[in-house]
Kinemage of the C-alpha trace (Angstrom):
@kinemage 1
@onewidth
@group {chain A} dominant
@subgroup {mainchain}
@vectorlist {calphas} color= white
{ca met a 1} P -125.956 40.990 -45.867
{ca thr a 2} L -123.706 40.555 -48.879
{ca arg a 3} L -124.525 41.794 -52.341
{ca pro a 4} L -121.539 40.715 -54.404
{ca asp a 5} L -122.240 42.543 -57.656
{ca thr a 6} L -123.185 45.802 -55.945
{ca asp a 7} L -120.272 45.600 -53.498
{ca ile a 8} L -117.746 44.812 -56.251
{ca ala a 9} L -119.000 47.655 -58.454
{ca leu a 10} L -118.686 49.998 -55.488
{ca val a 11} L -115.188 48.887 -54.459
{ca asn a 12} L -114.032 49.474 -58.042
{ca arg a 13} L -115.291 53.069 -57.773
{ca leu a 14} L -113.583 53.469 -54.388
{ca ala a 15} L -110.300 52.278 -55.906
{ca asp a 16} L -110.678 54.602 -58.906
{ca ala a 17} L -111.231 57.567 -56.576
{ca ala a 18} L -108.270 56.637 -54.359
{ca gly a 19} L -105.946 56.120 -57.331
{ca ala a 20} L -106.857 59.488 -58.813
{ca ala a 21} L -106.014 61.080 -55.449
{ca ile a 22} L -102.692 59.239 -55.082
{ca arg a 23} L -101.133 59.454 -58.554
{ca pro a 24} L -100.259 63.192 -58.516
{ca phe a 25} L -98.117 62.669 -55.406
{ca phe a 26} L -96.151 59.630 -56.626
{ca arg a 27} L -92.551 60.471 -57.634
{ca ala a 28} L -93.443 64.150 -57.409
{ca arg a 29} L -90.574 66.583 -56.867
{ca tyr a 30} L -91.085 68.067 -53.455
{ca glu a 31} L -89.130 69.642 -50.675
{ca ile a 32} L -88.747 67.120 -47.888
{ca glu a 33} L -90.160 68.961 -44.908
{ca thr a 34} L -89.585 68.015 -41.326
{ca lys a 35} L -91.808 70.784 -40.027
{ca gly a 36} L -95.548 70.218 -40.211
{ca asp a 37} L -96.894 66.976 -41.614
{ca ala a 38} L -96.960 67.651 -45.321
{ca ser a 39} L -94.897 64.806 -46.753
{ca pro a 40} L -96.232 63.537 -50.072
{ca val a 41} L -97.250 60.270 -48.522
{ca thr a 42} L -99.305 61.928 -45.781
{ca gln a 43} L -100.975 64.162 -48.355
{ca ala a 44} L -101.645 61.221 -50.664
{ca asp a 45} L -102.845 59.017 -47.774
{ca arg a 46} L -105.316 61.602 -46.584
{ca ala a 47} L -106.554 62.544 -50.039
{ca ala a 48} L -107.153 58.890 -50.918
{ca glu a 49} L -108.936 57.996 -47.702
{ca ala a 50} L -111.040 61.167 -47.843
{ca ala a 51} L -112.087 60.309 -51.417
{ca ile a 52} L -113.135 56.789 -50.348
{ca arg a 53} L -114.995 58.016 -47.276
{ca ala a 54} L -116.887 60.661 -49.243
{ca ile a 55} L -118.416 57.958 -51.451
{ca leu a 56} L -119.218 55.638 -48.529
{ca asp a 57} L -120.705 58.455 -46.411
{ca ala a 58} L -122.954 59.504 -49.277
{ca glu a 59} L -124.077 56.062 -50.430
{ca leu a 60} L -123.880 53.761 -47.398
{ca pro a 61} L -124.343 55.973 -44.351
{ca ala a 62} L -125.354 53.008 -42.142
{ca asp a 63} L -122.063 51.156 -42.725
{ca ala a 64} L -119.211 51.582 -40.257
{ca ile a 65} L -115.786 52.750 -41.457
{ca ile a 66} L -112.342 52.102 -39.963
{ca gly a 67} L -109.546 54.006 -41.685
{ca glu a 68} L -105.876 54.381 -40.943
{ca glu a 69} L -105.922 58.167 -41.345
{ca tyr a 70} L -109.333 59.297 -40.094
{ca gly a 71} L -110.219 56.771 -37.425
{ca glu a 72} L -113.459 54.980 -36.777
{ca lys a 73} L -117.047 55.844 -37.680
{ca pro a 74} L -119.662 53.608 -36.063
{ca gly a 75} L -122.469 52.077 -38.107
{ca thr a 76} L -125.752 50.234 -37.696
{ca ser a 77} L -125.734 47.765 -40.612
{ca gly a 78} L -123.298 45.131 -39.289
{ca arg a 79} L -121.037 45.989 -42.226
{ca thr a 80} L -117.657 47.695 -41.776
{ca trp a 81} L -115.335 49.119 -44.441
{ca val a 82} L -111.654 48.963 -43.469
{ca ile a 83} L -109.337 51.291 -45.399
{ca asp a 84} L -105.553 51.539 -45.681
{ca pro a 85} L -105.100 54.228 -48.353
{ca ile a 86} L -101.371 53.571 -48.888
{ca asp a 87} L -100.029 50.269 -47.624
{ca gly a 88} L -96.301 50.378 -48.304
{ca thr a 89} L -95.310 53.901 -47.314
{ca arg a 90} L -91.585 53.252 -47.773
{ca ala a 91} L -92.091 51.973 -51.300
{ca phe a 92} L -94.242 55.002 -52.122
{ca ile a 93} L -91.618 57.428 -50.813
{ca ala a 94} L -88.888 55.592 -52.731
{ca gly a 95} L -90.858 55.801 -55.972
{ca arg a 96} L -91.418 52.034 -56.186
{ca pro a 97} L -94.845 51.019 -57.509
{ca ile a 98} L -95.283 48.119 -55.078
{ca phe a 99} L -97.478 49.908 -52.540
{ca gly a 100} L -101.229 49.556 -52.705
{ca thr a 101} L -104.615 50.792 -51.569
{ca leu a 102} L -106.396 48.249 -49.384
{ca val a 103} L -110.151 48.171 -48.848
{ca ala a 104} L -111.929 45.386 -46.961
{ca leu a 105} L -115.621 44.865 -46.325
{ca leu a 106} L -116.334 43.078 -43.037
{ca gln a 107} L -119.687 41.496 -42.225
{ca asp a 108} L -120.104 41.074 -38.470
{ca gly a 109} L -116.309 41.229 -38.060
{ca trp a 110} L -115.340 38.788 -40.853
{ca pro a 111} L -113.783 39.940 -44.147
{ca val a 112} L -116.134 39.101 -47.037
{ca met a 113} L -114.498 41.273 -49.702
{ca gly a 114} L -110.973 42.545 -50.185
{ca leu a 115} L -109.307 44.862 -52.690
{ca ile a 116} L -105.592 45.356 -53.400
{ca asp a 117} L -105.144 48.177 -55.906
{ca gln a 118} L -101.810 49.300 -57.365
{ca pro a 119} L -102.727 52.633 -58.986
{ca ile a 120} L -99.467 53.141 -60.921
{ca thr a 121} L -99.232 49.736 -62.626
{ca his a 122} L -103.045 49.550 -62.808
{ca glu a 123} L -103.270 46.137 -61.181
{ca arg a 124} L -106.395 45.499 -59.140
{ca trp a 125} L -107.095 42.291 -57.234
{ca ile a 126} L -110.585 41.778 -55.842
{ca gly a 127} L -111.550 38.802 -53.678
{ca tyr a 128} L -115.084 38.024 -52.560
{ca val a 129} L -116.174 35.157 -50.320
{ca gly a 130} L -117.540 32.306 -52.433
{ca arg a 131} L -116.069 33.704 -55.653
{ca thr a 132} L -112.782 33.351 -57.501
{ca thr a 133} L -110.351 36.230 -57.014
{ca glu a 134} L -109.887 38.408 -60.091
{ca leu a 135} L -107.000 40.564 -61.271
{ca asn a 136} L -108.357 43.310 -63.550
{ca gly a 137} L -111.505 41.262 -64.066
{ca lys a 138} L -109.802 37.961 -64.954
{ca pro a 139} L -109.710 34.983 -62.566
{ca val a 140} L -106.358 34.188 -60.931
{ca ser a 141} L -105.132 31.239 -58.909
{ca thr a 142} L -102.271 30.424 -56.596
{ca arg a 143} L -99.752 27.795 -57.638
{ca asn a 144} L -98.874 24.438 -56.120
{ca cys a 145} L -95.727 24.300 -54.022
{ca pro a 146} L -94.482 20.751 -53.484
{ca ala a 147} L -91.943 21.608 -50.771
{ca leu a 148} L -90.501 24.582 -48.891
{ca asp a 149} L -87.178 24.332 -50.732
{ca lys a 150} L -89.058 25.160 -53.954
{ca ala a 151} L -90.849 28.129 -52.396
{ca ile a 152} L -90.425 31.858 -52.989
{ca leu a 153} L -90.909 33.545 -49.618
{ca ala a 154} L -91.628 37.270 -49.291
{ca thr a 155} L -91.820 39.760 -46.447
{ca thr a 156} L -91.666 43.522 -46.117
{ca gly a 157} L -88.395 43.380 -44.214
{ca pro a 158} L -86.670 41.515 -41.402
{ca gln a 159} L -86.348 44.728 -39.409
{ca phe a 160} L -90.135 44.876 -38.929
{ca phe a 161} L -90.432 41.684 -36.887
{ca pro a 162} L -90.984 42.619 -33.242
{ca gly a 163} L -88.932 40.918 -30.511
{ca cys a 164} L -87.340 37.633 -31.485
{ca ser a 165} L -89.881 36.816 -34.216
{ca gly a 166} L -87.196 37.808 -36.724
{ca glu a 167} L -85.146 34.770 -35.677
{ca his a 168} L -88.151 32.556 -36.341
{ca phe a 169} L -88.499 34.124 -39.771
{ca ser a 170} L -84.867 33.424 -40.605
{ca trp a 171} L -85.308 29.744 -39.665
{ca leu a 172} L -88.114 29.593 -42.227
{ca ala a 173} L -86.146 31.589 -44.823
{ca arg a 174} L -83.237 29.129 -44.632
{ca gln a 175} L -85.578 26.324 -45.661
{ca cys a 176} L -87.150 28.204 -48.572
{ca gly a 177} L -85.792 28.373 -52.107
{ca asp a 178} L -85.587 32.166 -52.233
{ca thr a 179} L -86.581 35.158 -50.111
{ca ile a 180} L -87.551 38.592 -51.388
{ca phe a 181} L -87.854 41.728 -49.258
{ca gly a 182} L -90.119 44.736 -49.725
{ca gly a 183} L -93.546 44.875 -51.245
{ca asp a 184} L -96.096 45.026 -48.421
{ca cys a 185} L -99.577 44.215 -49.783
{ca tyr a 186} L -98.269 43.776 -53.334
{ca asn a 187} L -96.717 40.449 -52.320
{ca tyr a 188} L -100.147 39.056 -51.478
{ca gly a 189} L -101.363 39.924 -54.962
{ca gly a 190} L -98.320 37.974 -56.136
{ca val a 191} L -99.445 34.985 -54.069
{ca ala a 192} L -102.974 35.184 -55.494
{ca ser a 193} L -101.586 35.326 -59.046
{ca gly a 194} L -99.202 32.400 -58.512
{ca his a 195} L -95.823 34.206 -58.575
{ca ile a 196} L -94.992 34.027 -54.850
{ca asp a 197} L -95.590 31.006 -52.607
{ca ile a 198} L -95.471 32.339 -49.062
{ca val a 199} L -95.702 35.679 -47.259
{ca val a 200} L -94.927 35.886 -43.538
{ca glu a 201} L -95.205 39.029 -41.431
{ca ala a 202} L -95.652 40.049 -37.804
{ca gly a 203} L -97.195 43.039 -36.081
{ca leu a 204} L -99.780 43.874 -38.746
{ca lys a 205} L -102.902 45.856 -37.883
{ca leu a 206} L -106.444 45.045 -39.008
{ca his a 207} L -106.238 47.561 -41.873
{ca asp a 208} L -103.006 45.872 -43.049
{ca phe a 209} L -104.454 42.359 -43.387
{ca ala a 210} L -108.271 42.417 -43.578
{ca ala a 211} L -108.393 43.019 -47.355
{ca leu a 212} L -105.739 40.396 -48.105
{ca ile a 213} L -107.713 37.423 -46.790
{ca pro a 214} L -110.513 37.307 -49.416
{ca val a 215} L -107.943 37.974 -52.174
{ca val a 216} L -105.576 35.143 -51.194
{ca glu a 217} L -108.254 32.635 -50.193
{ca gly a 218} L -110.447 33.335 -53.237
{ca ala a 219} L -107.450 32.369 -55.411
{ca gly a 220} L -107.012 29.026 -53.623
{ca gly a 221} L -104.525 30.064 -50.931
{ca arg a 222} L -104.906 30.268 -47.205
{ca met a 223} L -104.177 32.890 -44.561
{ca cys a 224} L -103.797 32.309 -40.845
{ca asn a 225} L -101.747 33.415 -37.857
{ca trp a 226} L -98.476 31.755 -36.790
{ca ala a 227} L -100.458 29.217 -34.759
{ca gly a 228} L -102.603 28.279 -37.765
{ca asp a 229} L -105.755 30.033 -36.532
{ca pro a 230} L -107.974 32.130 -38.826
{ca leu a 231} L -107.415 35.890 -38.736
{ca asp a 232} L -110.108 38.212 -37.399
{ca ala a 233} L -110.441 41.696 -35.963
{ca asp a 234} L -108.831 40.568 -32.693
{ca ser a 235} L -105.754 38.901 -34.247
{ca lys a 236} L -102.431 40.251 -33.074
{ca gly a 237} L -101.044 40.546 -36.576
{ca asp a 238} L -98.654 37.631 -37.012
{ca val a 239} L -99.673 36.547 -40.484
{ca ile a 240} L -98.969 33.658 -42.850
{ca ala a 241} L -100.225 33.611 -46.435
{ca ala a 242} L -99.620 30.408 -48.369
{ca gly a 243} L -100.508 29.918 -51.998
{ca asp a 244} L -100.574 26.164 -51.410
{ca pro a 245} L -102.497 25.401 -48.186
{ca ala a 246} L -100.668 22.038 -48.005
{ca arg a 247} L -97.531 23.970 -46.929
{ca ile a 248} L -99.131 25.698 -43.923
{ca asp a 249} L -98.044 23.040 -41.419
{ca asp a 250} L -94.468 23.093 -42.774
{ca ile a 251} L -94.387 26.888 -42.443
{ca ile a 252} L -95.727 26.835 -38.869
{ca glu a 253} L -93.218 24.127 -37.943
{ca ala a 254} L -90.301 26.081 -39.467
{ca leu a 255} L -91.344 29.278 -37.661
{ca ala a 256} L -91.576 27.379 -34.370
{ca ala a 257} L -88.163 25.767 -34.937
{ca gly a 258} L -86.433 28.891 -33.641
{ca asp a 259} L -87.638 27.899 -30.180
{ca his a 260} L -85.614 24.700 -30.140
{ca his a 261} L -82.292 26.340 -30.942
{ca his a 262} L -81.730 28.625 -27.974
C-alpha cells in the first residue's frame, strides 16, 4: 500500500536525521587509524543508518529494513526500506560533497519511492511512482539528448567495472561528447535535473540503485540493466540511467560493441 504524502513526509524526516548524523564527520580533522574500525566514514555511516532505523522501528515496526551497515530486518507489511547511509565513500573521505544518503521504499520488491540527499549542499531529490521528481520541493526533468555525441556520460570510475565490462564502457565513452568520473549517486540527481545525460555502472548492489530508479524515472528518464531489462531486487547491478529514454538502444548497442572487437 502506498501513501505518497505520508511516505514523502517521513522520508524527509529520515533524510534530516541522517544529515544531522553525517555532517559532524565531513572534513573533520581526525587521525587516520588502521587499527579498529573508527574511520570517519564508518562512524558517519553507522550514525546515519542508526538514526534512520530508530525512526522506522518506532513508527513502522511492520515494515522490513535492508541497510548496508546493519543488515536485514524482516517485516510483515510487504513494504521494505532500503538504506545506503553514505553512497560515495571515497568522495566523503576526500571531502567532496558529491556523496549522498540513499533511501528507497519497496512495495513487494519494486521501488515506489527513492531519495537522494546531499547533506552538505542541501540538495534533496525525491521520486515517487506516478509523481514528478522534485529537488528541494520543486519539480525537475531530464533533458532531451538527440545523439550520443552530444551526451555527457558519467560513472564513478573505470576501475570499478568488474572483468572486461570496463572495455565495454570505453566503447560507449568514445561515442559520447564528454565523460566525467566520480560522483556515485550524485550523478543520478544530475540526470534527473537535466545536467547529465547518461550514467553507466556495473556491480552495484540493491542499496546502491533501488532509490535511484524512482528519482530518474519520475523526472522523465529511464533506468535498466545492460540488456535493457527493468531493475529489481534480483538484478546483478549492471545499470544504465538515461535522461532521454530514446537513447537507451544506442547505449546498449555501444556497450555491446566491445564484443565485436576482440
